[in-house]
C-alpha positions as CSV (number, residue, x, y, z in Angstrom):
1,M,25.7,17.8,18.3
2,T,22.4,19.1,17.2
3,H,19.1,18.0,18.8
4,H,16.4,16.9,16.4
5,P,12.9,16.8,18.3
6,E,11.3,13.8,18.6
7,P,8.6,13.2,16.0
8,G,5.3,13.5,17.1
9,P,2.5,10.8,16.3
10,A,1.9,10.2,12.7
11,T,-1.4,11.9,11.8
12,G,-2.2,10.5,8.4
13,P,-5.0,12.3,6.4
14,R,-8.6,12.1,7.9
15,P,-10.8,9.6,6.1
16,A,-13.5,11.6,3.9
17,P,-16.6,12.2,5.4
18,V,-20.1,10.0,5.1
19,R,-22.2,12.4,2.9
20,L,-25.8,12.6,3.5
21,L,-28.8,13.5,1.7
22,L,-32.0,14.2,3.9
23,A,-35.6,13.6,2.0
24,D,-38.4,14.8,4.5
25,D,-41.4,16.9,4.0
26,H,-41.4,18.7,7.0
27,P,-39.2,21.5,7.4
28,V,-38.6,20.9,11.3
29,V,-37.5,17.3,11.3
30,R,-35.2,18.2,8.3
31,A,-33.4,20.6,10.6
32,G,-33.4,18.6,13.5
33,L,-32.1,15.9,11.6
34,R,-29.4,18.1,10.0
35,A,-28.3,19.5,13.9
36,V,-28.4,15.8,15.2
37,L,-26.0,14.5,12.4
38,E,-23.4,17.2,11.7
39,T,-22.4,16.8,15.4
40,E,-20.7,13.8,14.4
41,P,-17.3,14.8,13.1
42,D,-17.4,12.0,10.0
43,F,-20.7,13.2,8.6
44,E,-21.7,15.9,6.4
45,V,-24.7,16.9,5.0
46,V,-24.8,17.8,1.4
47,A,-28.2,18.6,0.9
48,D,-31.9,18.2,2.5
49,V,-35.2,18.2,0.2
50,P,-38.5,18.1,0.8
51,T,-40.0,15.9,-1.9
52,A,-39.1,12.2,-3.2
53,E,-38.8,13.6,-6.6
54,E,-35.8,15.7,-5.4
55,A,-34.4,13.1,-3.5
56,V,-34.4,10.9,-6.5
57,E,-33.2,14.0,-8.8
58,R,-30.1,14.8,-6.3
59,A,-29.2,11.3,-5.6
60,A,-28.3,10.8,-9.2
61,R,-25.4,13.4,-9.0
62,A,-22.3,12.5,-7.5
63,G,-21.5,13.4,-3.7
64,V,-23.9,11.3,-1.6
65,D,-23.2,8.2,0.1
66,V,-26.0,7.8,2.1
67,V,-29.8,8.8,1.7
68,L,-32.1,9.6,4.8
69,M,-35.5,8.7,3.2
70,D,-39.1,9.3,5.0
71,L,-41.9,7.0,3.1
72,Q,-44.7,9.7,2.9
73,F,-44.3,12.8,1.4
74,G,-47.1,15.1,0.2
75,G,-46.5,14.8,-3.2
76,R,-46.9,11.8,-5.8
77,M,-44.0,9.7,-5.3
78,L,-43.6,7.9,-2.1
79,G,-40.1,7.2,-0.2
80,S,-40.5,3.4,-1.4
81,Q,-40.8,4.6,-5.2
82,A,-38.2,7.2,-4.7
83,T,-35.9,4.7,-2.8
84,A,-36.6,2.2,-5.7
85,A,-35.6,4.9,-8.3
86,I,-32.3,5.7,-6.4
87,T,-31.0,2.4,-5.9
88,A,-31.6,1.3,-10.0
89,R,-29.1,3.3,-10.9
90,A,-25.5,2.0,-10.8
91,N,-22.9,3.0,-8.2
92,A,-26.1,4.4,-6.1
93,P,-25.9,6.1,-2.5
94,R,-27.5,3.5,0.1
95,V,-30.9,4.5,1.2
96,L,-31.7,4.3,4.9
97,V,-35.5,4.4,5.6
98,L,-36.2,6.9,8.8
99,T,-39.9,7.0,9.6
100,T,-42.8,6.8,11.9
101,Y,-44.5,3.8,10.5
102,D,-43.4,0.4,11.5
103,T,-46.4,-1.7,9.8
104,D,-45.6,-4.6,7.4
105,A,-47.0,-3.0,4.7
106,D,-44.2,0.0,5.0
107,I,-41.1,-2.4,6.0
108,L,-41.6,-4.9,3.1
109,A,-42.1,-2.1,0.6
110,A,-38.9,0.0,1.7
111,I,-36.9,-3.6,1.5
112,E,-38.4,-4.3,-1.5
113,A,-37.3,-1.3,-3.1
114,G,-33.7,-1.7,-1.7
115,A,-33.4,0.0,1.4
116,T,-30.4,-0.8,3.2
117,G,-31.6,0.2,6.8
118,Y,-35.0,0.9,8.3
119,L,-35.1,3.1,11.3
120,L,-38.1,4.6,13.0
121,K,-37.9,8.7,13.9
122,D,-37.9,8.2,17.9
123,A,-34.1,6.1,17.6
124,P,-31.9,8.0,19.9
125,P,-28.9,10.0,18.2
126,E,-26.4,7.1,18.8
127,E,-28.6,4.6,17.2
128,L,-29.1,6.8,14.0
129,A,-25.5,7.7,13.6
130,A,-24.5,3.9,14.2
131,A,-27.0,3.1,11.5
132,V,-25.6,5.7,8.8
133,R,-22.1,4.2,9.2
134,T,-23.8,0.9,8.9
135,A,-25.3,1.8,5.9
136,A,-22.5,3.9,4.1
137,A,-20.3,0.4,4.4
138,G,-23.0,-1.3,2.6
139,K,-24.4,-3.4,5.6
140,S,-28.0,-3.9,6.5
141,A,-29.3,-1.7,9.4
142,L,-32.8,-2.6,10.8
143,A,-34.1,-1.0,14.1
144,P,-34.5,-3.9,16.4
145,T,-38.3,-3.7,16.5
146,I,-38.2,-4.0,12.5
147,A,-35.6,-6.9,12.7
148,L,-38.2,-8.8,15.2
149,R,-41.1,-8.2,12.8
150,L,-39.5,-9.8,9.7
151,M,-38.4,-12.5,12.1
152,D,-42.0,-13.2,13.2
153,R,-42.7,-13.4,9.4
154,V,-40.0,-16.1,9.1
155,R,-41.4,-18.0,12.0
156,T,-44.7,-17.9,10.5
157,P,-45.0,-18.0,7.1
158,A,-48.5,-19.5,6.6
159,T,-50.0,-16.9,8.4
160,A,-48.1,-13.9,7.3
161,L,-49.1,-12.0,4.4
162,S,-47.4,-11.7,1.1
163,R,-45.5,-8.2,0.0
164,R,-48.5,-8.1,-2.8
165,E,-51.3,-9.0,-0.2
166,T,-50.2,-6.5,2.2
167,E,-50.4,-3.9,-0.4
168,V,-53.8,-4.8,-1.6
169,L,-55.1,-4.5,2.0
170,Q,-53.7,-1.4,2.8
171,L,-55.5,0.0,-0.1
172,V,-58.6,-1.4,1.0
173,A,-57.8,0.2,3.9
174,D,-57.5,3.3,1.9
175,G,-61.0,3.3,0.8
176,L,-60.3,1.9,-2.7
177,S,-62.3,-0.5,-4.5
178,N,-61.3,-3.7,-6.1
179,A,-61.9,-2.1,-9.8
180,S,-59.5,1.1,-8.3
181,I,-57.0,-1.4,-6.8
182,S,-56.5,-3.3,-9.9
183,K,-55.9,0.1,-11.8
184,R,-53.5,1.3,-9.2
185,L,-51.6,-2.3,-9.3
186,F,-52.0,-3.1,-12.4
187,L,-53.4,-6.2,-11.8
188,S,-57.0,-7.9,-13.0
189,Q,-60.1,-7.7,-10.8
190,A,-60.1,-11.7,-10.5
191,T,-56.4,-11.2,-8.9
192,V,-57.1,-9.0,-6.7
193,K,-60.2,-10.6,-5.4
194,S,-58.0,-13.7,-5.3
195,H,-55.8,-12.0,-3.0
196,L,-58.5,-11.0,-0.6
197,V,-59.6,-14.6,-0.2
198,H,-56.0,-15.9,0.6
199,I,-56.1,-12.7,3.2
200,Y,-59.2,-13.6,4.7
201,A,-58.1,-17.0,5.6
202,K,-54.8,-15.9,6.7
203,L,-56.1,-13.6,9.2
204,G,-59.3,-15.6,10.1
205,V,-61.8,-12.8,8.9
206,D,-64.8,-13.1,6.1
207,S,-65.1,-9.5,5.3
208,R,-63.4,-6.4,3.8
209,T,-63.8,-4.5,7.4
210,S,-62.7,-7.4,9.6
211,A,-59.5,-7.9,7.4
212,V,-58.6,-4.1,7.8
213,A,-59.4,-4.5,11.5
214,A,-57.4,-7.4,12.2
215,A,-54.5,-6.5,10.1
216,A,-54.2,-3.1,11.7
217,A,-54.4,-4.5,15.0
218,R,-51.3,-6.8,14.5
219,G,-49.5,-3.7,12.6
220,L,-49.6,-5.3,9.2
221,I,-51.2,-1.9,7.5
222,R,-51.8,1.3,8.7
223,R,-55.5,2.5,9.5
């Protein structure tokens, strides 16, 4: 009688890895991210790029599931602008913002641009890996501190600055005049002044300097 060995456990085909594109203008950060992410058996880093423009170009080609996107680059394009360009395409990869900035201005810009998640660079590796998997599945992946900031905005809508107001005030903080802001945002100077009036009322201040100081203290804009 021929003895047939017991069949071993079924080992089906391994699921396809999550293919990642890293976009950050610091080589050390990109190398560190690659080293951390490539320890995960279900991740594959297909490319890393130093500019937002290159991120848009590479993400437009096939073979990327999730883009890890910084917000500030040395070039002309910002991470939020690159995110909008990437997510505007059909069948676009998900964008997970990975940055050091946790201000309302940055968070709102990224989410409005179409980011699936928002994580801070000091997140532990396991939190980063979990966020990547969540983003790859098309679900929102927000760091706890980011989620709390958004919840606070919902709870206090009367005093929360709008997306456009935070944008205007960030440019004020960057030293731009009303005329320069109107050109940058394609708004009339009267509209810029109107935004500033609303900003002053919400923050309880009466000058540009006081508005910038109050907003920076509350984490609404970067100084």
